[in-house]
Every structure is written in C-alpha cells, then in structure tokens.
C-alpha positions as a Markdown table, in Angstrom:
| # | Residue | x | y | z |
|---|---|---|---|---|
| 1 | Unk | 53.3 | -149.0 | -6.9 |
| 2 | Unk | 54.3 | -152.8 | -6.8 |
| 3 | Unk | 57.4 | -153.9 | -5.4 |
| 4 | Unk | 59.8 | -155.7 | -8.0 |
| 5 | Unk | 61.4 | -158.6 | -7.0 |
| 6 | Unk | 65.2 | -158.3 | -6.7 |
| 7 | Unk | 66.9 | -160.0 | -9.8 |
| 8 | Unk | 68.1 | -163.9 | -9.1 |
| 9 | Unk | 71.7 | -164.0 | -8.3 |
| 10 | Unk | 73.3 | -166.4 | -10.7 |
| 11 | Unk | 76.6 | -167.8 | -9.1 |
| 12 | Unk | 79.6 | -168.6 | -11.7 |
| 13 | Unk | 80.3 | -172.3 | -11.8 |
| 14 | Unk | 84.2 | -173.0 | -11.0 |
| 15 | Unk | 86.2 | -173.5 | -14.3 |
| 16 | Unk | 88.2 | -176.1 | -12.3 |
| 17 | Unk | 87.3 | -179.4 | -12.6 |
| 18 | Unk | 86.3 | -181.4 | -9.2 |
| 19 | Unk | 88.6 | -184.2 | -10.4 |
| 20 | Unk | 91.7 | -182.6 | -11.0 |
| 21 | Unk | 93.8 | -183.5 | -8.4 |
| 22 | Unk | 93.0 | -187.0 | -8.7 |
| 23 | Unk | 95.4 | -187.9 | -11.3 |
| 24 | Unk | 98.5 | -186.6 | -9.1 |
| 25 | Unk | 97.4 | -188.6 | -6.3 |
| 26 | Unk | 96.9 | -191.9 | -8.0 |
| 27 | Unk | 100.5 | -191.4 | -9.8 |
| 28 | Unk | 101.8 | -191.1 | -6.1 |
| 29 | Unk | 99.9 | -194.1 | -5.0 |
| 30 | Unk | 101.1 | -196.6 | -8.4 |
| 31 | Unk | 104.8 | -197.3 | -6.7 |
| 32 | Unk | 103.1 | -198.3 | -3.5 |
| 33 | Unk | 100.5 | -200.1 | -5.1 |
| 34 | Unk | 102.9 | -202.1 | -7.4 |
| 35 | Unk | 105.3 | -202.9 | -4.4 |
| 36 | Unk | 102.3 | -204.4 | -2.7 |
| 37 | Unk | 100.9 | -206.1 | -5.6 |
| 38 | Unk | 104.4 | -207.9 | -6.7 |
| 39 | Unk | 105.4 | -208.5 | -3.0 |
| 40 | Unk | 102.4 | -208.9 | -1.1 |
| 41 | Unk | 99.4 | -209.7 | -3.3 |
| 42 | Unk | 101.2 | -212.0 | -5.6 |
| 43 | Unk | 103.0 | -214.1 | -3.2 |
| 44 | Unk | 99.7 | -214.6 | -1.2 |
| 45 | Unk | 97.9 | -216.0 | -3.9 |
| 46 | Unk | 100.9 | -218.2 | -4.7 |
| 47 | Unk | 100.7 | -219.7 | -1.2 |
| 48 | Unk | 96.9 | -219.9 | -1.1 |
| 49 | Unk | 97.0 | -222.2 | -4.5 |
| 50 | Unk | 99.9 | -224.0 | -2.9 |
| 51 | Unk | 97.9 | -224.8 | -0.4 |
| 52 | Unk | 95.4 | -226.9 | -2.4 |
| 53 | Unk | 98.3 | -229.2 | -3.8 |
| 54 | Unk | 100.8 | -231.8 | -3.0 |
| 55 | Unk | 104.9 | -230.7 | -3.3 |
| 56 | Unk | 108.1 | -231.6 | -1.7 |
| 57 | Unk | 109.8 | -228.6 | -2.4 |
| 58 | Unk | 112.0 | -229.9 | -5.3 |
| 59 | Unk | 109.3 | -232.5 | -7.8 |
| 60 | Unk | 106.3 | -231.9 | -9.7 |
| 61 | Unk | 103.7 | -229.7 | -8.1 |
| 62 | Unk | 100.3 | -231.9 | -8.1 |
| 63 | Unk | 96.8 | -231.0 | -7.5 |
| 64 | Unk | 95.4 | -232.2 | -4.4 |
| 65 | Unk | 92.2 | -230.5 | -3.7 |
| 66 | Unk | 91.1 | -229.9 | 0.1 |
| 67 | Unk | 93.7 | -232.7 | 1.5 |
| 68 | Unk | 96.3 | -230.8 | 3.1 |
| 69 | Unk | 93.6 | -228.3 | 4.3 |
| 70 | Unk | 91.9 | -231.4 | 5.9 |
| 71 | Unk | 94.8 | -233.1 | 7.2 |
| 72 | Unk | 96.0 | -229.9 | 8.7 |
| 73 | Unk | 92.9 | -229.0 | 10.5 |
| 74 | Unk | 92.5 | -232.5 | 11.7 |
| 75 | Unk | 96.0 | -232.7 | 13.5 |
| 76 | Unk | 95.7 | -232.1 | 17.1 |
| 77 | Unk | 99.2 | -230.2 | 17.2 |
| 78 | Unk | 97.3 | -227.1 | 15.5 |
| 79 | Unk | 95.4 | -226.4 | 17.9 |
| 80 | Unk | 97.8 | -226.4 | 20.6 |
| 81 | Unk | 100.2 | -224.2 | 18.1 |
| 82 | Unk | 97.4 | -222.1 | 17.8 |
| 83 | Unk | 96.7 | -221.7 | 21.8 |
| 84 | Unk | 100.8 | -220.8 | 22.2 |
| 85 | Unk | 100.8 | -218.3 | 19.7 |
| 86 | Unk | 97.8 | -216.9 | 21.1 |
| 87 | Unk | 99.2 | -217.1 | 24.9 |
| 88 | Unk | 102.4 | -215.2 | 23.4 |
| 89 | Unk | 100.6 | -212.7 | 21.8 |
| 90 | Unk | 98.6 | -212.0 | 24.9 |
| 91 | Unk | 101.0 | -212.0 | 27.5 |
| 92 | Unk | 103.7 | -210.1 | 25.5 |
| 93 | Unk | 100.8 | -207.6 | 25.1 |
| 94 | Unk | 100.1 | -207.2 | 28.3 |
| 95 | Unk | 103.9 | -207.0 | 29.2 |
| 96 | Unk | 104.9 | -204.6 | 26.5 |
| 97 | Unk | 102.2 | -202.3 | 26.7 |
| 98 | Unk | 102.4 | -200.6 | 30.2 |
| 99 | Unk | 106.2 | -200.4 | 29.9 |
| 100 | Unk | 106.2 | -198.8 | 26.6 |
| 101 | Unk | 103.5 | -196.3 | 27.4 |
| 102 | Unk | 105.6 | -195.5 | 30.4 |
| 103 | Unk | 108.7 | -195.1 | 29.1 |
| 104 | Unk | 107.2 | -193.0 | 26.1 |
| 105 | Unk | 105.9 | -190.6 | 28.6 |
| 106 | Unk | 109.0 | -190.3 | 30.4 |
| 107 | Unk | 110.8 | -189.8 | 27.4 |
| 108 | Unk | 108.5 | -186.9 | 26.3 |
| 109 | Unk | 108.8 | -185.2 | 29.5 |
| 110 | Unk | 112.5 | -185.2 | 29.8 |
| 111 | Unk | 113.6 | -182.9 | 27.2 |
| 112 | Unk | 117.4 | -182.5 | 27.9 |
| 113 | Unk | 118.4 | -186.1 | 27.8 |
| 114 | Unk | 115.3 | -186.9 | 25.4 |
| 115 | Unk | 118.1 | -187.7 | 22.5 |
| 116 | Unk | 120.3 | -189.7 | 24.5 |
| 117 | Unk | 117.6 | -192.0 | 26.0 |
| 118 | Unk | 116.1 | -192.8 | 22.8 |
| 119 | Unk | 119.2 | -193.9 | 21.2 |
| 120 | Unk | 119.6 | -196.0 | 24.4 |
| 121 | Unk | 116.6 | -197.3 | 24.4 |
| 122 | Unk | 116.6 | -198.2 | 20.7 |
| 123 | Unk | 119.5 | -200.1 | 20.8 |
| 124 | Unk | 118.0 | -203.6 | 21.4 |
| 125 | Unk | 115.8 | -203.1 | 18.0 |
| 126 | Unk | 118.9 | -202.8 | 16.4 |
| 127 | Unk | 120.3 | -206.4 | 16.9 |
| 128 | Unk | 119.7 | -209.2 | 15.6 |
| 129 | Unk | 116.8 | -211.6 | 17.1 |
| 130 | Unk | 119.4 | -214.8 | 16.3 |
| 131 | Unk | 122.2 | -212.9 | 18.2 |
| 132 | Unk | 119.7 | -212.0 | 21.4 |
| 133 | Unk | 118.6 | -215.5 | 21.5 |
| 134 | Unk | 122.0 | -217.2 | 21.5 |
| 135 | Unk | 123.0 | -214.4 | 24.1 |
| 136 | Unk | 120.2 | -215.0 | 26.4 |
| 137 | Unk | 120.8 | -218.9 | 26.1 |
| 138 | Unk | 124.3 | -218.3 | 27.1 |
| 139 | Unk | 123.4 | -216.1 | 30.3 |
| 140 | Unk | 120.6 | -218.3 | 31.1 |
| 141 | Unk | 122.8 | -221.5 | 30.9 |
| 142 | Unk | 122.7 | -223.2 | 34.7 |
| 143 | Unk | 126.3 | -224.8 | 33.9 |
| 144 | Unk | 128.1 | -221.7 | 33.0 |
| 145 | Unk | 125.9 | -218.7 | 32.7 |
| 146 | Unk | 125.1 | -215.5 | 34.7 |
| 147 | Unk | 123.7 | -217.4 | 37.9 |
| 148 | Unk | 126.7 | -220.0 | 38.0 |
| 149 | Unk | 129.1 | -216.9 | 37.2 |
| 150 | Unk | 127.6 | -214.5 | 40.1 |
| 151 | Unk | 126.8 | -217.5 | 42.2 |
| 152 | Unk | 123.5 | -216.6 | 43.0 |
| 153 | Unk | 121.1 | -219.7 | 43.4 |
| 154 | Unk | 117.6 | -217.9 | 42.2 |
| 155 | Unk | 119.2 | -217.1 | 38.6 |
| 156 | Unk | 120.9 | -220.7 | 38.7 |
| 157 | Unk | 117.8 | -222.8 | 37.1 |
| 158 | Unk | 117.1 | -224.6 | 34.2 |
| 159 | Unk | 115.4 | -221.5 | 32.5 |
| 160 | Unk | 114.9 | -223.2 | 29.2 |
| 161 | Unk | 114.4 | -226.8 | 30.5 |
| 162 | Unk | 111.1 | -226.3 | 32.1 |
| 163 | Unk | 107.8 | -225.1 | 29.9 |
| 164 | Unk | 106.1 | -222.6 | 32.2 |
| 165 | Unk | 110.0 | -221.0 | 32.8 |
| 166 | Unk | 110.8 | -221.4 | 29.0 |
| 167 | Unk | 107.6 | -219.5 | 28.3 |
| 168 | Unk | 108.6 | -216.5 | 30.7 |
| 169 | Unk | 112.1 | -216.3 | 29.5 |
| 170 | Unk | 110.4 | -215.9 | 25.7 |
| 171 | Unk | 108.0 | -213.0 | 26.7 |
| 172 | Unk | 110.9 | -211.0 | 28.7 |
| 173 | Unk | 113.4 | -211.5 | 25.4 |
| 174 | Unk | 110.3 | -210.6 | 23.2 |
| 175 | Unk | 109.7 | -207.5 | 25.4 |
| 176 | Unk | 113.2 | -206.7 | 25.9 |
| 177 | Unk | 113.6 | -206.6 | 22.1 |
| 178 | Unk | 110.7 | -204.6 | 21.1 |
| 179 | Unk | 109.4 | -202.4 | 23.9 |
| 180 | Unk | 111.7 | -199.6 | 22.8 |
| 181 | Unk | 110.0 | -199.3 | 19.4 |
| 182 | Unk | 106.7 | -199.4 | 21.0 |
| 183 | Unk | 108.3 | -196.7 | 23.2 |
| 184 | Unk | 109.0 | -194.2 | 20.5 |
| 185 | Unk | 105.8 | -194.6 | 19.0 |
| 186 | Unk | 104.3 | -193.6 | 22.5 |
| 187 | Unk | 106.4 | -190.7 | 22.7 |
| 188 | Unk | 105.5 | -189.2 | 19.3 |
| 189 | Unk | 102.2 | -189.6 | 20.5 |
| 190 | Unk | 102.5 | -187.8 | 23.8 |
| 191 | Unk | 104.4 | -184.8 | 22.1 |
| 192 | Unk | 101.2 | -184.1 | 20.0 |
| 193 | Unk | 98.9 | -183.1 | 23.1 |
| 194 | Unk | 98.6 | -179.6 | 23.1 |
| 195 | Unk | 100.5 | -178.1 | 26.2 |
| 196 | Unk | 97.7 | -175.9 | 26.7 |
| 197 | Unk | 95.5 | -179.0 | 28.3 |
| 198 | Unk | 98.1 | -179.7 | 31.2 |
| 199 | Unk | 98.2 | -176.0 | 31.8 |
| 200 | Unk | 95.0 | -176.0 | 32.4 |
| 201 | Unk | 94.6 | -179.1 | 34.4 |
| 202 | Unk | 97.4 | -177.5 | 36.7 |
| 203 | Unk | 95.7 | -174.2 | 36.8 |
| 204 | Unk | 92.6 | -176.4 | 38.5 |
| 205 | Unk | 95.2 | -178.4 | 41.0 |
| 206 | Unk | 95.4 | -181.5 | 38.9 |
| 207 | Unk | 98.4 | -183.8 | 40.1 |
| 208 | Unk | 100.1 | -185.4 | 37.8 |
| 209 | Unk | 98.7 | -189.2 | 38.4 |
| 210 | Unk | 95.2 | -187.2 | 37.7 |
| 211 | Unk | 96.7 | -185.5 | 34.7 |
| 212 | Unk | 97.7 | -188.6 | 33.0 |
| 213 | Unk | 94.5 | -190.8 | 33.8 |
| 214 | Unk | 92.7 | -187.8 | 32.5 |
| 215 | Unk | 94.3 | -185.8 | 29.8 |
| 216 | Unk | 97.4 | -188.4 | 28.7 |
| 217 | Unk | 95.7 | -191.8 | 28.5 |
| 218 | Unk | 92.8 | -190.6 | 26.8 |
| 219 | Unk | 94.7 | -188.8 | 24.1 |
| 220 | Unk | 96.6 | -191.6 | 23.5 |
| 221 | Unk | 93.8 | -194.1 | 22.5 |
| 222 | Unk | 94.3 | -194.1 | 19.0 |
| 223 | Unk | 98.4 | -194.5 | 19.2 |
| 224 | Unk | 97.4 | -197.9 | 21.5 |
| 225 | Unk | 95.4 | -198.8 | 18.9 |
| 226 | Unk | 97.8 | -198.6 | 16.1 |
| 227 | Unk | 100.6 | -199.9 | 18.8 |
| 228 | Unk | 98.4 | -202.5 | 20.1 |
| 229 | Unk | 97.8 | -203.8 | 16.6 |
| 230 | Unk | 101.9 | -203.6 | 15.5 |
| 231 | Unk | 102.3 | -205.5 | 18.6 |
| 232 | Unk | 99.5 | -208.4 | 17.8 |
| 233 | Unk | 100.3 | -208.9 | 14.5 |
| 234 | Unk | 104.2 | -208.8 | 14.9 |
| 235 | Unk | 103.9 | -211.6 | 17.6 |
| 236 | Unk | 102.4 | -214.1 | 15.0 |
| 237 | Unk | 105.6 | -214.1 | 12.4 |
| 238 | Unk | 107.7 | -214.9 | 15.9 |
| 239 | Unk | 110.0 | -217.4 | 14.2 |
| 240 | Unk | 113.7 | -216.8 | 14.2 |
| 241 | Unk | 114.1 | -215.9 | 18.2 |
| 242 | Unk | 111.9 | -218.7 | 19.0 |
| 243 | Unk | 114.0 | -221.2 | 16.6 |
| 244 | Unk | 117.4 | -220.5 | 18.1 |
| 245 | Unk | 116.4 | -219.7 | 21.9 |
| 246 | Unk | 114.0 | -223.0 | 22.6 |
| 247 | Unk | 113.6 | -224.6 | 19.3 |
| 248 | Unk | 109.6 | -225.0 | 20.0 |
| 249 | Unk | 110.6 | -226.6 | 23.4 |
| 250 | Unk | 110.6 | -228.1 | 25.9 |
| 251 | Unk | 108.5 | -230.4 | 24.3 |
| 252 | Unk | 105.8 | -228.3 | 22.6 |
| 253 | Unk | 105.6 | -225.6 | 25.2 |
| 254 | Unk | 107.0 | -222.7 | 23.0 |
| 255 | Unk | 105.8 | -224.1 | 19.4 |
| 256 | Unk | 104.2 | -221.3 | 18.0 |
| 257 | Unk | 102.3 | -221.4 | 14.2 |
| 258 | Unk | 105.1 | -220.2 | 12.5 |
| 259 | Unk | 107.7 | -222.5 | 13.9 |
| 260 | Unk | 104.7 | -225.1 | 12.9 |
| 261 | Unk | 105.0 | -223.9 | 9.5 |
| 262 | Unk | 108.7 | -224.1 | 9.4 |
| 263 | Unk | 109.4 | -227.5 | 10.2 |
| 264 | Unk | 106.2 | -228.9 | 8.1 |
| 265 | Unk | 107.3 | -227.3 | 5.3 |
| 266 | Unk | 111.2 | -227.7 | 5.4 |
| 267 | Unk | 111.7 | -230.5 | 8.0 |
| 268 | Unk | 108.7 | -232.8 | 6.6 |
| 269 | Unk | 109.1 | -231.5 | 2.6 |
| 270 | Unk | 105.1 | -230.8 | 3.0 |
| 271 | Unk | 104.9 | -227.5 | 1.2 |
| 272 | Unk | 100.9 | -227.8 | 1.0 |
| 273 | Unk | 100.4 | -228.2 | 4.6 |
| 274 | Unk | 102.7 | -225.7 | 5.6 |
| 275 | Unk | 101.0 | -223.1 | 2.9 |
| 276 | Unk | 97.3 | -224.2 | 5.2 |
| 277 | Unk | 99.2 | -222.9 | 7.7 |
| 278 | Unk | 100.6 | -219.9 | 6.2 |
| 279 | Unk | 97.0 | -218.5 | 5.0 |
| 280 | Unk | 95.4 | -219.3 | 8.7 |
| 281 | Unk | 98.4 | -217.1 | 9.9 |
| 282 | Unk | 97.3 | -214.5 | 7.6 |
| 283 | Unk | 93.4 | -214.6 | 8.2 |
| 284 | Unk | 94.3 | -214.5 | 11.6 |
| 285 | Unk | 96.3 | -211.6 | 11.5 |
| 286 | Unk | 93.6 | -209.8 | 9.5 |
| 287 | Unk | 90.8 | -210.5 | 11.7 |
| 288 | Unk | 93.0 | -209.5 | 14.6 |
| 289 | Unk | 93.6 | -206.2 | 12.9 |
| 290 | Unk | 90.4 | -205.6 | 12.1 |
| 291 | Unk | 88.9 | -205.9 | 15.4 |
| 292 | Unk | 91.3 | -204.1 | 17.0 |
| 293 | Unk | 90.3 | -201.1 | 14.4 |
| 294 | Unk | 86.9 | -201.9 | 15.3 |
| 295 | Unk | 87.6 | -201.5 | 19.3 |
| 296 | Unk | 89.3 | -198.2 | 18.6 |
| 297 | Unk | 86.0 | -196.6 | 16.7 |
| 298 | Unk | 86.2 | -193.8 | 14.1 |
| 299 | Unk | 88.9 | -191.2 | 14.7 |
| 300 | Unk | 86.1 | -188.5 | 13.3 |
| 301 | Unk | 83.9 | -189.6 | 16.2 |
| 302 | Unk | 85.5 | -188.2 | 18.9 |
| 303 | Unk | 88.4 | -186.0 | 19.8 |
| 304 | Unk | 91.4 | -186.6 | 17.8 |
| 305 | Unk | 94.9 | -186.7 | 19.2 |
| 306 | Unk | 96.6 | -183.5 | 19.3 |
| 307 | Unk | 93.1 | -181.3 | 18.4 |
C-alpha cells in the first residue's frame, strides 16, 4: 500500500482588515497636527520668507533677496553671540545635569517626604524669569545687596559688572530655576527601574556607589538624553532672564543669539536680519536635537529602561 500524503491544512484568513485601527489613530493625531501646523509650521515658514525681505515692522514689506542673509552672516557680532550661546548652553548643561540626577535619585529613594520635597524643589520653576532676574539683581547689588547687608566681603562684589562673574551668575540663576524640572524627570526615570535589579545587587554585596554606577546610571541612559535635549534646546531661547539681569552686558559678555535677534528686530527695526537670526536658531536647535538623538542610539538596540 502506498501511504497517502495528508491533505494540506488551509488557514482561514482573518476577516478583520489590517488597517482597521489606522482611522481612529489618525483622528487622535489630527488635533495635535493641526495645532503644530497653525502655531509651529506656518509661523516658521513666515519667518523664513521674511528673512528674504526688508521690513521695519510698520511699513511695506519689500523683497531683498539674500541681502539680509549676507548682512547677518558677515556681521562679526553674530559669531560672538553664537559663541556665548554655546558657552551658556555647555556650562548650564555641565552644572544642571549632575545636580538634577543626584536630586532625582534622592527624591526617588526617600518615600516618606517625596511629595513634600517634590513640591519644594518645584517652586523655582513656577516663578517668572523676569521676577527671578530682578530678585537676584537686587541681592547681588554691591551697594545694598546681600553682601552689604550681611557684611560679607566675598559677596560684596560687582557680580554683574564683570564679564566672567556675570556669566557665572547667569549660569547659576538658570540652573537654580530649571534644576527642579529635570530632577522630576530623573525621579520618574529612577522609579521605572525594576526593584529586582537592586535586590540582586544587594544580594551580591554591591554598595550604594557600585549600584548607582552599575544599575541606576545605565538604566537612565534615555532619560539623560531626553533631559539633555530639553536642556540644550531650551538654552537657545534664554531671553527674558538675560534681558532683565544683564541686558547682554557687561559689554557683550552675555549677549546670546536670542537677545541679538530682539535687539536687531525691535530696537534697530530690521525685521529681515532678525528673521535670519531666528532661522539660524531653529537650525542650530534642530541640529543639536538630532545629534543628541543619534548619540543616544535606537532604544530597541539595547535594554529599555524598566524592562
């Protein structure tokens, strides 16, 4: 007898269409897409178009070709403002990141006072940048400020009248305001790390320092990338605090690109060159964000946080 081959098994196709869930997702994305188009994309295209014109902010808008771009790119003050912007960005990142990380880890490990400390640390972020600048300007005044009132000679200096000191004060004030926000980001990241990893490290006899560098820090890789992206891109838009605290001085020691854009557009009434500086800011921010994302790698290529 010849053995008969078993009949082929036919798998019934699912009656549910593969794209059945695409429409609900599109309806959910549509409001955000409309908001981004109305308040992000259209103004950006308008600024880009305005950079090729001559306009004083009141009269008629006249086409100017690449005249505004040539004038801005050949201006020596642009390179200085760009250098100060990158300097503020780098120093604020170096100062904020370690402190935010340590405070975030501390808040995540102390459950009893976590809510109270989170509210306490978050208070500086709720204050106006202009109000913070006015307060620190008064506290650091060499005539009637904190140093003169307490009689401490170290504090009784012209903090905002010397270039290096003014830049240091600016970094300190910016960090004081925004460290709480990044601390909450790191606190959320630490709380997503599985507790089993710490229990296993404790069984193996690992101390707190070894646990921090072997478990906590590697698991916070993508949290660090996210916080750094917000920190770096956000530093490009520092304006109100610098305008009130130092007005770009002394000299041009704290003259960043955002302040350069304001003074070009609203003091010199040159909206075309000011739009060029705005486009440069957007391009720099986009480039830095893409660079940080590339340095972070693809999350699917390595262990995810909390996995």
